[in-house]
C-alpha positions as CSV (number, residue, x, y, z in Angstrom):
1,M,22.8,-10.4,12.7
2,N,24.0,-13.4,10.5
3,V,22.6,-14.3,7.2
4,I,20.9,-17.5,8.6
5,A,19.3,-15.5,11.1
6,E,17.9,-12.9,8.5
7,V,16.7,-15.6,6.2
8,I,14.9,-17.7,9.0
9,G,13.5,-14.3,10.3
10,A,12.3,-13.2,6.9
11,F,10.4,-16.8,6.5
12,W,8.9,-16.4,10.0
13,L,7.7,-12.8,9.4
14,F,6.0,-14.0,6.1
15,I,4.2,-17.2,7.7
16,P,0.9,-15.2,7.9
17,S,0.9,-14.6,4.3
18,Y,1.8,-18.1,3.4
19,V,-0.9,-19.4,5.8
20,A,-3.5,-16.9,4.4
21,N,-3.3,-17.6,1.0
22,P,-4.0,-21.6,1.1
23,S,-6.7,-21.2,4.1
24,A,-9.0,-19.6,1.7
25,V,-9.6,-22.8,0.1
26,I,-10.6,-24.4,3.3
27,F,-13.4,-22.0,3.8
28,K,-14.5,-21.9,0.5
29,G,-18.0,-20.1,0.2
30,K,-20.7,-19.7,-2.1
31,T,-20.7,-15.9,-2.8
32,P,-18.1,-15.1,-5.4
33,M,-16.1,-11.9,-4.9
34,D,-17.2,-10.8,-8.2
35,F,-20.8,-11.7,-7.6
36,N,-20.5,-13.6,-11.1
37,R,-20.0,-10.2,-13.0
38,N,-17.9,-9.9,-15.8
39,F,-15.2,-7.1,-16.6
40,F,-15.6,-5.1,-19.6
41,D,-13.8,-7.5,-21.6
42,G,-16.6,-9.8,-21.2
43,R,-14.6,-12.3,-18.9
44,R,-15.2,-12.8,-15.3
45,I,-13.5,-10.5,-12.9
46,F,-12.0,-12.9,-10.6
47,G,-13.6,-16.3,-11.5
48,K,-15.6,-18.8,-9.4
49,G,-12.8,-19.8,-7.0
50,K,-12.5,-16.4,-5.1
51,T,-15.3,-16.1,-2.5
52,W,-15.8,-13.5,0.1
53,R,-15.9,-16.4,2.8
54,G,-12.5,-17.6,1.5
55,F,-11.0,-14.1,1.4
56,I,-12.0,-13.3,5.1
57,G,-11.4,-16.8,6.4
58,G,-7.9,-16.7,4.7
59,T,-7.2,-13.2,6.1
60,L,-8.4,-14.3,9.6
61,S,-6.6,-17.4,9.4
62,G,-3.1,-15.7,8.7
63,A,-3.7,-13.1,11.3
64,L,-4.4,-15.9,13.9
65,I,-1.3,-17.7,12.9
66,G,0.8,-14.5,13.1
67,L,-0.7,-13.8,16.8
68,I,0.5,-17.2,17.9
69,Q,3.9,-16.4,16.2
70,Q,3.9,-13.0,18.1
71,T,3.4,-14.7,21.6
72,I,6.2,-17.3,20.7
73,S,8.5,-14.3,19.7
74,F,7.8,-12.4,22.8
75,F,8.8,-15.3,25.0
76,L,11.8,-16.5,22.8
77,K,13.4,-13.1,22.2
78,S,15.5,-14.6,19.4
79,P,16.8,-12.9,16.2
80,Y,15.5,-16.1,14.4
81,F,12.0,-15.7,15.4
82,P,11.6,-11.6,15.4
83,E,8.3,-10.0,16.9
84,F,6.1,-8.2,14.5
85,S,6.1,-5.1,17.0
86,I,6.4,-4.6,20.5
87,S,2.7,-3.3,20.8
88,F,0.1,-6.0,20.8
89,T,-2.3,-3.8,19.4
90,Y,0.0,-2.7,16.5
91,S,0.8,-6.5,15.9
92,M,-2.9,-7.4,15.6
93,I,-3.6,-4.5,13.0
94,F,-0.3,-5.2,11.2
95,L,-1.1,-9.1,11.0
96,L,-4.6,-8.6,9.9
97,L,-3.4,-6.2,7.2
98,L,-0.4,-8.5,6.2
99,S,-2.8,-11.3,5.6
100,F,-5.4,-9.2,3.8
101,S,-2.6,-8.1,1.4
102,S,-1.8,-11.6,0.8
103,M,-5.4,-12.2,-0.1
104,L,-5.5,-9.2,-2.1
105,G,-2.5,-10.1,-4.2
106,D,-3.9,-13.7,-4.7
107,S,-7.1,-11.8,-6.1
108,C,-4.9,-9.6,-8.3
109,G,-3.2,-12.7,-9.7
110,S,-6.8,-14.1,-10.5
111,F,-7.7,-11.0,-12.0
112,I,-4.8,-11.0,-14.4
113,K,-5.2,-14.6,-15.4
114,R,-8.7,-13.8,-16.4
115,R,-7.6,-11.0,-18.4
116,L,-5.0,-13.1,-20.1
117,N,-8.0,-15.7,-21.0
118,F,-6.7,-18.5,-18.5
119,P,-9.9,-20.4,-17.4
120,S,-10.8,-20.2,-13.5
121,G,-8.7,-23.1,-11.9
122,S,-6.1,-23.4,-14.6
123,E,-2.5,-23.3,-13.9
124,A,-0.5,-20.2,-14.7
125,L,3.2,-20.3,-13.7
126,I,4.2,-17.3,-11.7
127,L,0.7,-15.8,-11.4
128,D,-0.5,-18.7,-9.2
129,Q,2.6,-18.4,-6.9
130,Y,3.9,-14.8,-6.7
131,P,1.1,-12.1,-6.5
132,F,0.3,-12.9,-2.9
133,L,4.1,-12.6,-1.9
134,I,4.7,-9.5,-3.9
135,C,1.6,-7.8,-2.4
136,S,2.7,-8.8,1.0
137,F,6.2,-7.5,0.4
138,I,4.9,-4.1,-0.6
139,F,2.6,-3.9,2.3
140,F,5.3,-5.0,4.7
141,Y,7.8,-2.5,3.3
142,F,5.3,0.3,3.7
143,F,4.0,-0.6,7.2
144,N,7.1,-1.8,8.9
145,S,10.1,-0.9,6.9
146,S,12.5,-1.1,9.7
147,L,11.8,-4.9,10.3
148,F,11.7,-5.3,6.4
149,Y,15.1,-3.8,5.9
150,Q,16.4,-5.8,9.0
151,Y,15.5,-9.3,7.9
152,V,13.8,-9.2,4.2
153,W,15.7,-6.5,2.2
154,N,18.8,-8.9,1.3
155,I,19.5,-11.1,-1.5
156,Y,19.6,-14.4,0.6
157,S,16.3,-13.8,2.0
158,I,14.5,-12.8,-1.3
159,I,16.1,-15.7,-3.1
160,F,14.8,-18.1,-0.3
161,L,11.4,-16.6,-0.3
162,I,11.0,-16.9,-4.0
163,I,12.3,-20.6,-3.8
164,V,10.2,-21.7,-0.8
165,T,7.1,-20.1,-2.3
166,I,7.3,-22.5,-5.3
167,I,7.9,-25.4,-3.1
168,L,5.2,-24.6,-0.7
169,H,2.8,-23.6,-3.2
170,R,3.0,-27.0,-5.0
171,L,3.2,-29.1,-1.6
172,V,0.1,-27.4,-0.2
173,N,-2.0,-27.6,-3.3
174,I,-1.2,-31.3,-3.7
175,I,-2.3,-31.8,-0.1
176,G,-5.4,-29.7,-0.8
177,Y,-6.1,-31.9,-3.7
178,K,-5.6,-35.1,-2.1
179,M,-8.1,-34.0,0.9
180,G,-10.7,-33.1,-1.7
181,K,-10.5,-29.3,-1.0
182,K,-9.0,-28.5,-4.5
183,E,-10.4,-29.7,-7.9
184,V,-6.8,-29.6,-9.5
185,P,-3.2,-30.2,-7.8
186,W,-2.1,-26.9,-8.7
Protein backbone atom coordinates (compact mmCIF):
# COMPACT_ATOMS: atom_id res chain seq x y z
CA MET A 1 0.00 0.00 0.00
CA ASN A 2 1.29 3.48 -0.78
CA VAL A 3 1.77 6.31 1.70
CA ILE A 4 -1.10 8.38 0.28
CA ALA A 5 -3.53 5.49 0.78
CA GLU A 6 -2.28 5.06 4.36
CA VAL A 7 -2.70 8.76 5.18
CA ILE A 8 -6.14 9.10 3.56
CA GLY A 9 -7.19 5.78 5.10
CA ALA A 10 -6.03 6.89 8.56
CA PHE A 11 -8.02 10.11 8.28
CA TRP A 12 -11.04 8.14 7.04
CA LEU A 13 -10.84 5.81 10.05
CA PHE A 14 -10.74 8.71 12.52
CA ILE A 15 -13.64 10.69 11.02
CA PRO A 16 -16.07 9.31 13.65
CA SER A 17 -13.80 10.75 16.37
CA TYR A 18 -13.56 14.06 14.55
CA VAL A 19 -17.37 14.19 14.22
CA ALA A 20 -18.20 13.09 17.78
CA ASN A 21 -16.19 15.79 19.48
CA PRO A 22 -17.81 18.92 17.96
CA SER A 23 -21.26 17.29 17.70
CA ALA A 24 -21.55 17.48 21.47
CA VAL A 25 -21.85 21.26 21.15
CA ILE A 26 -24.90 20.89 18.91
CA PHE A 27 -26.71 18.75 21.47
CA LYS A 28 -25.61 20.85 24.48
CA GLY A 29 -27.90 19.90 27.34
CA LYS A 30 -28.66 21.14 30.79
CA THR A 31 -27.35 18.40 33.07
CA PRO A 32 -23.58 18.76 33.54
CA MET A 33 -21.58 15.54 33.61
CA ASP A 34 -20.16 16.53 36.99
CA PHE A 35 -23.63 17.44 38.36
CA ASN A 36 -22.16 20.84 39.39
CA ARG A 37 -19.86 19.10 41.85
CA ASN A 38 -16.29 20.01 42.69
CA PHE A 39 -13.24 17.78 42.83
CA PHE A 40 -11.29 17.55 46.10
CA ASP A 41 -9.22 20.57 44.97
CA GLY A 42 -12.36 22.75 45.16
CA ARG A 43 -12.67 23.19 41.37
CA ARG A 44 -15.40 21.80 39.15
CA ILE A 45 -14.70 18.28 37.88
CA PHE A 46 -15.37 19.06 34.20
CA GLY A 47 -17.09 22.44 34.06
CA LYS A 48 -20.43 23.65 32.78
CA GLY A 49 -19.68 22.89 29.12
CA LYS A 50 -19.64 19.10 29.50
CA THR A 51 -23.18 17.75 29.61
CA TRP A 52 -24.61 14.25 29.47
CA ARG A 53 -26.78 15.10 26.48
CA GLY A 54 -23.75 16.46 24.62
CA PHE A 55 -21.64 13.44 25.54
CA ILE A 56 -24.27 10.95 24.39
CA GLY A 57 -25.25 13.01 21.34
CA GLY A 58 -21.61 13.32 20.27
CA THR A 59 -21.05 9.59 20.73
CA LEU A 60 -24.11 8.68 18.67
CA SER A 61 -23.29 11.24 15.95
CA GLY A 62 -19.78 9.87 15.50
CA ALA A 63 -21.10 6.30 15.36
CA LEU A 64 -23.79 7.24 12.82
CA ILE A 65 -21.25 8.90 10.53
CA GLY A 66 -19.04 5.82 10.94
CA LEU A 67 -21.88 3.54 9.88
CA ILE A 68 -22.39 5.66 6.77
CA GLN A 69 -18.66 5.40 6.11
CA GLN A 70 -18.76 1.63 6.65
CA THR A 71 -21.50 1.34 4.02
CA ILE A 72 -19.50 3.44 1.56
CA SER A 73 -16.36 1.40 2.26
CA PHE A 74 -18.24 -1.86 1.75
CA PHE A 75 -19.26 -0.84 -1.78
CA LEU A 76 -16.04 0.95 -2.80
CA LYS A 77 -13.55 -1.73 -1.71
CA SER A 78 -10.74 0.81 -1.85
CA PRO A 79 -7.56 1.02 0.27
CA TYR A 80 -8.25 4.76 0.54
CA PHE A 81 -11.53 4.12 2.35
CA PRO A 82 -11.02 1.01 4.51
CA GLU A 83 -13.84 -0.80 6.26
CA PHE A 84 -13.84 -0.72 10.04
CA SER A 85 -14.62 -4.44 10.04
CA ILE A 86 -16.11 -7.02 7.72
CA SER A 87 -18.76 -7.73 10.35
CA PHE A 88 -21.61 -5.20 10.56
CA THR A 89 -22.21 -5.98 14.24
CA TYR A 90 -18.54 -5.57 15.16
CA SER A 91 -18.42 -2.33 13.13
CA MET A 92 -21.41 -0.95 15.03
CA ILE A 93 -19.91 -1.78 18.40
CA PHE A 94 -16.47 -0.56 17.35
CA LEU A 95 -17.83 2.76 16.04
CA LEU A 96 -19.86 3.40 19.17
CA LEU A 97 -16.81 2.73 21.32
CA LEU A 98 -14.51 4.78 19.05
CA SER A 99 -16.87 7.76 19.29
CA PHE A 100 -17.24 7.17 23.03
CA SER A 101 -13.45 7.20 23.40
CA SER A 102 -13.32 10.53 21.57
CA MET A 103 -15.83 12.01 24.00
CA LEU A 104 -14.02 10.44 26.94
CA GLY A 105 -10.74 12.00 25.78
CA ASP A 106 -12.40 15.39 25.43
CA SER A 107 -13.75 15.06 28.98
CA CYS A 108 -10.27 14.13 30.24
CA GLY A 109 -8.90 17.27 28.61
CA SER A 110 -11.55 19.31 30.40
CA PHE A 111 -10.73 17.58 33.70
CA ILE A 112 -7.03 18.43 33.30
CA LYS A 113 -7.86 22.04 32.37
CA ARG A 114 -9.86 22.41 35.60
CA ARG A 115 -6.96 20.98 37.61
CA LEU A 116 -4.64 23.55 35.98
CA ASN A 117 -7.13 26.26 36.96
CA PHE A 118 -8.25 27.13 33.41
CA PRO A 119 -11.76 28.55 33.58
CA SER A 120 -14.49 26.64 31.71
CA GLY A 121 -14.53 27.77 28.08
CA SER A 122 -11.00 29.19 28.15
CA GLU A 123 -8.49 28.29 25.46
CA ALA A 124 -5.73 25.82 26.32
CA LEU A 125 -3.45 24.86 23.47
CA ILE A 126 -2.97 21.08 23.22
CA LEU A 127 -5.59 20.30 25.92
CA ASP A 128 -8.33 21.56 23.61
CA GLN A 129 -7.13 19.71 20.52
CA TYR A 130 -5.48 16.43 21.39
CA PRO A 131 -7.00 14.49 24.31
CA PHE A 132 -9.91 13.24 22.16
CA LEU A 133 -7.47 12.09 19.48
CA ILE A 134 -5.08 10.44 21.95
CA CYS A 135 -7.92 8.54 23.62
CA SER A 136 -9.22 7.46 20.19
CA PHE A 137 -5.70 6.31 19.22
CA ILE A 138 -5.42 4.20 22.36
CA PHE A 139 -8.86 2.68 21.88
CA PHE A 140 -8.23 1.99 18.20
CA TYR A 141 -4.91 0.29 18.96
CA PHE A 142 -6.41 -2.07 21.55
CA PHE A 143 -9.59 -2.95 19.67
CA ASN A 144 -8.41 -3.12 16.07
CA SER A 145 -4.63 -3.27 16.13
CA SER A 146 -4.28 -4.85 12.68
CA LEU A 147 -6.13 -1.94 11.03
CA PHE A 148 -4.26 0.49 13.29
CA TYR A 149 -0.87 -0.83 12.17
CA GLN A 150 -1.96 -1.01 8.54
CA TYR A 151 -3.08 2.64 8.30
CA VAL A 152 -2.27 4.71 11.35
CA TRP A 153 1.04 3.56 12.80
CA ASN A 154 3.39 5.33 10.41
CA ILE A 155 5.03 8.72 10.67
CA TYR A 156 3.11 10.20 7.72
CA SER A 157 -0.33 9.33 9.06
CA ILE A 158 0.53 10.48 12.57
CA ILE A 159 1.92 13.82 11.39
CA PHE A 160 -1.07 14.31 9.09
CA LEU A 161 -3.55 13.59 11.90
CA ILE A 162 -1.71 15.94 14.28
CA ILE A 163 -1.79 18.77 11.74
CA VAL A 164 -5.34 18.18 10.50
CA THR A 165 -6.57 18.10 14.11
CA ILE A 166 -5.31 21.64 14.73
CA ILE A 167 -6.84 22.91 11.49
CA LEU A 168 -10.20 21.15 11.89
CA HIS A 169 -10.47 22.10 15.55
CA ARG A 170 -10.02 25.79 14.80
CA LEU A 171 -12.25 25.74 11.73
CA VAL A 172 -15.11 23.86 13.40
CA ASN A 173 -14.97 26.09 16.48
CA ILE A 174 -15.11 29.25 14.39
CA ILE A 175 -18.11 27.86 12.50
CA GLY A 176 -19.79 26.90 15.80
CA TYR A 177 -19.13 30.39 17.16
CA LYS A 178 -20.57 32.08 14.05
CA MET A 179 -23.64 29.81 14.24
CA GLY A 180 -24.16 30.85 17.86
CA LYS A 181 -23.51 27.35 19.21
CA LYS A 182 -20.31 28.34 21.00
CA GLU A 183 -19.61 31.33 23.23
CA VAL A 184 -15.99 31.57 22.06
CA PRO A 185 -14.28 30.79 18.71
CA TRP A 186 -11.86 28.25 20.18
